[in-house]
C-alpha positions, 0 to 999 in steps of 0.5 A, spaced: 466 558 909 463 564 905 456 563 901 457 568 897 464 565 895 461 558 893 456 561 890 460 566 885 465 560 884 460 555 882 457 560 877 464 562 874 465 554 873 458 553 870 456 560 868 448 562 865 447 562 858 441 560 855 440 556 861 441 557 868 448 557 871 450 553 877 447 557 882 440 557 880 440 549 878 441 548 885 448 547 885 449 550 892 443 546 895 447 539 892 453 541 896 450 543 902 447 536 902 452 532 900 457 535 905 453 533 910 451 526 908 456 522 903 462 527 904 461 529 911 468 527 912 471 532 907 466 538 909 472 541 913 477 540 907 472 544 901 470 549 906 478 551 907 479 551 900 473 556 899 476 560 904 483 559 900 479 561 894 477 568 897 484 569 901 487 569 894 483 574 891 484 578 896 491 578 896 491 578 888 486 583 887 484 586 894 477 585 892 473 579 895 472 573 889 464 575 888 466 582 886 471 580 881 470 580 874 469 574 870 475 574 867 479 575 874 475 569 877 477 564 871 483 567 871 484 566 880 480 559 878 486 557 872 492 558 877 489 555 883 487 548 878 495 548 877 497 549 884 499 557 882 497 560 889 500 566 892 497 565 899 498 559 904 493 553 903 491 549 909 489 544 903 492 542 896 489 547 891 490 543 886 486 537 889 481 542 892 480 544 885 478 537 882 473 536 888 470 542 887 469 541 879 467 535 880 462 536 885 460 542 882 458 538 876 455 533 879 450 538 883 449 540 876 447 534 872 444 529 878 438 526 879 433 532 882 431 529 888 439 529 890 438 536 891 441 539 884 439 540 877 433 544 880 427 543 875 432 537 871 434 543 868 441 540 865 437 535 862 432 539 858 439 543 856 442 536 854 436 533 851 435 528 856 428 531 858 423 536 855 421 542 858 414 541 860 409 547 860 406 546 867 
C-alpha cells in the first residue's frame, strides 16, 4: 500500500479548510493503529482497496492518485463508491469504499488517545471542546 495514496484519499474525503484535513488530524496514524489491532483481520482487504484505487487512477488518468487534481480524485472516488471501476479489484469496491469512509470518519472524530483527531481538532471544529492557547 502506497502511503502517499492513502494520504491523498483521506484528504480527499476530509479536506482542509479553516481546520486541518484528515491527514493533518492524524487519520493515517489512526488507520495504521486500527489495522494492527481491532481490524487486523481486515488489513489485507484495506491495503488491497488502496492499491486498487491507485490502479484505477493509473488506468483512467495515467497518473498516480496523489497527483490527480481534487476534481479528478473526487470523481474517481465517486465512481468507486457505486462500483463503477475499470480495473479488476480483488475486493468489492463499494464495500471497500464504505469501510474507507467509515474508518476515516472514525479517525477524524475519535478520542485523540486512539491515534486520530490530533489535538482534538475536530472537537474544536464542532464546538465540543474549546481551543486552548497552550
